[in-house]
N, C-alpha and C positions, 0 to 999 in steps of 0.2 A: 503492499498501499505506500502510495506517496507520503514523505514526510511530512508535507504541507495540510494533506488530508488529515492524517494521523493528531498533528498538532493542534489543528481546529479544533477537532472531535474532542480531543483531553480538554480543551482550554474553552470552548461554550460549553463542552457537557458538563464539566467542573462546575462553571461560573451556576448554568441551571439549577445543577444538584444543591449548591450550598444556599443559593438564594431557598430552595425549597424547605430548606432544614435550618431556615430562618438566620444564616448568618449575614453580617454586614456585607452590603454590595462593596466596600472596596476590599475588605478582608478575602471575599470569593474571590474577586479579579485577581488579586495578588499568588492566592495561591497555586487558581488553576493558570495563570500563567507562567508561574515559577515551573510548575509540575511539566506544562508543555516544552518548556525549555529545556527540562533532562532531557527530552528527545532528542535534543542539536547539540549541545556540549554536556561534557564531563560535571558530577555535581560540583567540584570547585568552581568552576568555570561559568556556572551558571549561578551560584551566588553571589559570585565576584559582580558578572554582568546583571544580576537584578539590581543589586546595590547601586550598581553605579547608576543604572538606568532611572533608579528612584529620585536621586540624587539631579541628574543632570535633568531630567523632568522638571523638576522646580526652580531649575535656574534660569528664569525669565521676570527682568524687570516688570513688563504686563501683568504676571501673576500676582502682586503686591495689589492690584487694583483689587480684587475680589474682597480681601477682609477688610480695606477701606470701606469701598460701597458696602458692604453688610455694615460694618459702625457706624456708619451715617444711617443707613436704613432704621438700626435700632434707637437711634438719638431721635433721628424724625418721630416712629413710634410713640415714642416716650415723652414729647418736648411741645406737643400744642400744634403741631404743623398741621396734623389730618383735619382736625376741626376747622381750620383756617380756609383751607381746600376746599372742603364741602361746603362752607358757609359762601363761597366765590364760583363754586358749580351751581348752586341754586340761582345765582345769577343766568347761567347759561342753559339752564334745563328747564328755569320753572314754568315755561309758557308748554312744555310736552305732555301730553297724555302719560299718566302715571309719573309725576314728576319728582317725587321722591325716590322712588326708583332711578330713574333718568339720572339725578344728581348723584344717585350712588355709582353707577357706570361712569359721570365724568369725572369724579373723584377718584375713583379707581387708576383712570387714565392719568390724571394728575399728580396723583400720590407715587404711583406707578415711575412714571418719570423721571420722578427725583431720588425715590429710594430703592428703583431697578430691582425691586423684589414684588412677587405676584403675592407670596403669603404674606409679608406687612401690609401690603396694601388688602388684603381680605381681612388681615385681622384689628387694623386700625380703623379702617372705611367702617367696617360691616360691624364694628361692636358700638361705632357710635350710629349709623345708619338703620340698623335691625330696630332696636326698640322705638326710634322715633316711627318708623314707618309700620310697626304693630300697635303703637298709638292712634296712629291716622289710620286705622282699620285694613293695613294690607296682610295679606295673605302671608305667614310669617314664612312657609314655604316656597313661596314666588319671590320673599324678598332674599330670601338667602343664596335661592338660583340666580337673581340678578346679580346679585355679589360675587358669588362665584364665578358665574361665566364671562364677568369683565375685570376680575382680579388678574389673569396672566397678560394683557396688556402692557403689566409693567416690564412682563419678559423681553418683548419685544422693541417700546417706545425707549428709548436711551435715556441713562445708561444701565445697561444689562450686564449683571456677570454670565449669565450663559452665554451672550454674544462673545465676549472676552475670552471665558474657554474654549471656544469652537476659534478664535483667531489664534489661540496656542496650538491647538493642535491641528489646526490647518496649513500651519508655516504662515507663508508670505503674502497676506491678507489686513489688510488695512483697517484696525478698527474702528479708524475715523468712519470709514464707506460704508461698514458693517450697521454702526451705528446710525447713519444717516439712510439705510437701506431698512432700517427697521420701523422706520416712522410711518411711512404709508402701509402698510402692513395693519400695523397695532394699532392705528387710525380704523383703517377699515374695520377691525376688529371688534372696537368699540362703537360703531357707529352702526353696525350689523346688530349688535345687541341693544343699541337704543330704538332700532326700528321695531326689533320684536318685541320689547318692552312696549312702545306705542299702540302694535296690534294688541297685545294679551292684556294691557290695561283698560282699554275702550271695549274689549269683550267683559273685562270685570267690573268696570262701571271706576275706573280709578282716574280722576279727572285729573287738570291740570291746575296747580294751584300756586299763585304766584305772590305771594301777599309784603313782597319789598317794594319801599316807595323807593325814588328818584336818591333821596339822601342815605335810604340804607344800601344801597344799592353802593353808592360812591366810599361809603363807611367800609365796607364790606372788601370793596375792590382793595382800597388803600392798605387794608391790614393783611390784606394777603401778597402784595406786592412782594417784601421781602423774602416769602415764601416760594412765589414762582419765579424772582430772580435769580433763585438756584440754579436751574434750569439755563438760562441765558449765560450763567457765569459757568458752568462745568461744562456743557455743550458749546457753546461759543466763544472760549477758550481755549478747548482743542481743535475745533475746524480754524481757529484764526493761527494756530501754530503758537500761541501762549507758553501752554504746557501739553503734555502726554497726556495721556487716562489716564497714568496710574497716579500723575500729580494732581490731576484733577481729582481723583477722589479722596487723595486727603485732604485738597482743600472744601471738597463735600463735609469732610467731618468737622473742620474747624468753623465753617459757615452753618452748621445746621446746629453745630454747638453753640456758639456764639448767638443763636436766633433762638433756640429753644431757653435760654436764659435771660435772654432777652424779655422773651415773651413770659418769662417767670413761672413757666409751665414743667419743667425740671428740676426734679429733686435731687441737689448734688448728692445727697448719701447715694442716691440709688447709681450714680454714673459706676462704681464698681461693679454691680449685676450688669449692667449694659452692655461695660467692654466682657464680663465673662461669657454674657454670653453670645456676643461677638469673635470672641478668639475661639470657643467650642463649633461654632456653625464655621469657622473658616476652618479649622482642623480637619471637620469633616470632608469638604470640598478639598482641600490642600494634599488628605492622605488619597483621596481618591483620586485625583491626580498624580500622584507618584505611582501607586499599584498599576494604574492604568498607560503607565509609559512603560513598564514591563510587558502589558499586551502590545503594546505597540511596536516596541523590539521584536518581537516571535510573529508577528504580521508580519512587518517590513521582510526578517530574512525568509521566511519562509513562502513570500509572497502569497499571504493569505487573499488579500484582495483581489489579485488578479485571478486566483481560483475562483474567487465566488462572482468575480465577475464576467469570467468566462462562461460559467454554467449560466448565469442570469440571461447573458448575449445568446447562449445556445436556444432556449426556450422561445426569445422572439428579439429581432432587431429595429422592432418600433420604438423608437424614443415616447411617444405616449404611453405605451405599454409599458416598458421600465419602470418610468416613473410614475405609473400608478401601483408598480406593482413594489416600488420603494417607499411608497407613501402607506399601504397598506401593512409593510411591514413594520416601522413604526410608528403607526398609529397602535400596530398592537403591542409593541415594546414599550411606549408611554403607559400603557394601563398598569404597568405594574413595577416600572424603572422611572428613576426621580433623571429629569432632565441632563442633569449635569454629566452622572455615568453613561448615558445613554449616548451623548454627544462625544463623549472620550472615546466610546468601543465602536460608534457605527461611524463617525466622520472619516476615520482612514479606509472604510468598508467601499462604504458609498461616494465619495468626494469623487475618489480616481472614475468613478463608471459614468457620475452627471458629467463629470468633464469632457469625456470622450463623447459625450451627446451635444457638447458645445454649450453647458452650461456654465455660466460664471461661478466661481467659490463665493463672491459675496450673494448671490441669487441662492444657492446650497443652503450657504450657511444661515439665512434667512426662514429659507421652506424646512430647514431642519428642526430649530428653534422653535418656530408657528405649529409645526407637526407636533413634536414632545411637549409643548406646551398646553396642547387638548389634553395629552395623558395627565396634567396635574389636576384636571376639574372631573375625572373618570374614577370609577373604581375599578379594583379594589385598592391601589396605593394611593392615585390622587391627594395629594398634600393641600392642595386650596381648595379641593372638596371636604378635607377633614377638618380644615379651618376654619372656613365661613360656615360649617353644621359645629364646630365646638361655638365660637361666639355667640350664634344667631341662640345655642340651646334646640336646634331641630336636628331630630332623626335626617339620617344617611336616606333611608326608605321612602323618606316623604317628600325629598327632596329631588332626589334622581329623576322621577318622571317629570317634572318641573321642568328639570333640566334640560331633558333631551332635545325639544324644538332649538333651545340656545345653540347645543351641540351641534344640530344639523345643519342650521345657517351657517356657522364659523366654517363647518366641511366644506361647504361652498365657496368661503372665502379663501381655502387654503387650495383647493381646486384653482381658484384663480393667480394665487402666489408661486403654483406650481408652472402653469402652462401659459402666462403671460409675464415675461423679463420685465418687464417696466414699472410692474407696482413695484418692486423690489431695488429695481437698476436706476429708476428715471432720475432721484434727487441726487442721489451718489455721483452719478453722471453730471448731471448740471452742476453741481460743485464741482464736477475736475477732482474726483477723489479716485477714479477709475479712467487709467488711462484707451 
């Protein structure tokens, strides 16, 4: 049997086995990849190479952006920024049917574009909006479904930790181009949820409710400007070349900390707890990156991506069908695997195939993250699904049925992202980020 096939069976079979028995994904990937490496190298060589690849995999300045953006998101979650964005969102969404639910969607898009985390958005915005919607007579399952369906927009609208991870794995892909490429798909996701909310709100009798006067709107806008300015500072600074994405992440931490203290919404005594929480979350991601580096080496050495590509292309040479197969695989994977490890595992496999079909790495990155983001709102793993249900106190069973129409509507946008390159590529090309 071919060495590449044996290594692939050991590696991917091992990952599946360890996940079934409840092993953490990073440990499952590390052990399985090391076992596959023993097929290629002697024991001592496999141990030395594994250790070396773990260190080399983390030797990237860009990766520092991940813990900083996670910390910034934690500070924002506790610093009173969410409520100001929610109040500002009411100005935009108050005229639409189901105005409170619409406010939830817009707030998730804004908070996600600042924190870069869908889970943080679901927790911060959902924790505030769910009780308000319940008080106004909204069905708790509907309110929770809206919050869950719109929270992943923060994984596409920059800054996005998942896109940073993809850029690291994919190689010479501009983080700035990926950030700009994520804007339109992320906004389309949010607008799709808003349209669905409008139709469902009319059927349920949830009317538009905009009680804010012009003076109130001005006051709320002025109050929200410092929070909204973070988007301009971080993204504007990256695009202008003033600082890198990593430096921008550190600036985001300092800015959000000063802002939260200025709002007097952040208890200084909670800072150690916030830092510790960010460190724990960062360590999970960083360790996953380290162990996946072993897997990447094994795949590159044994040419597993080429083996998979040859088998996939032997089924059909129709690009439309191939991309559809890739999407189906990723949708399935996303139901039981978090986006970060999925990006680390499947980028080396599917990126060469998509590039052979003429797809730009930026478009593939957006397609990959968009697809896997859908997995965050689906059982059995769905971190945003669980977070949204937890903050609203609603069972998953009662939410899933209401969530399904949103899922299928977002799925249509995924197809557009897959087959219409301009959705991902137009903004980066206009801004000269792609040659």
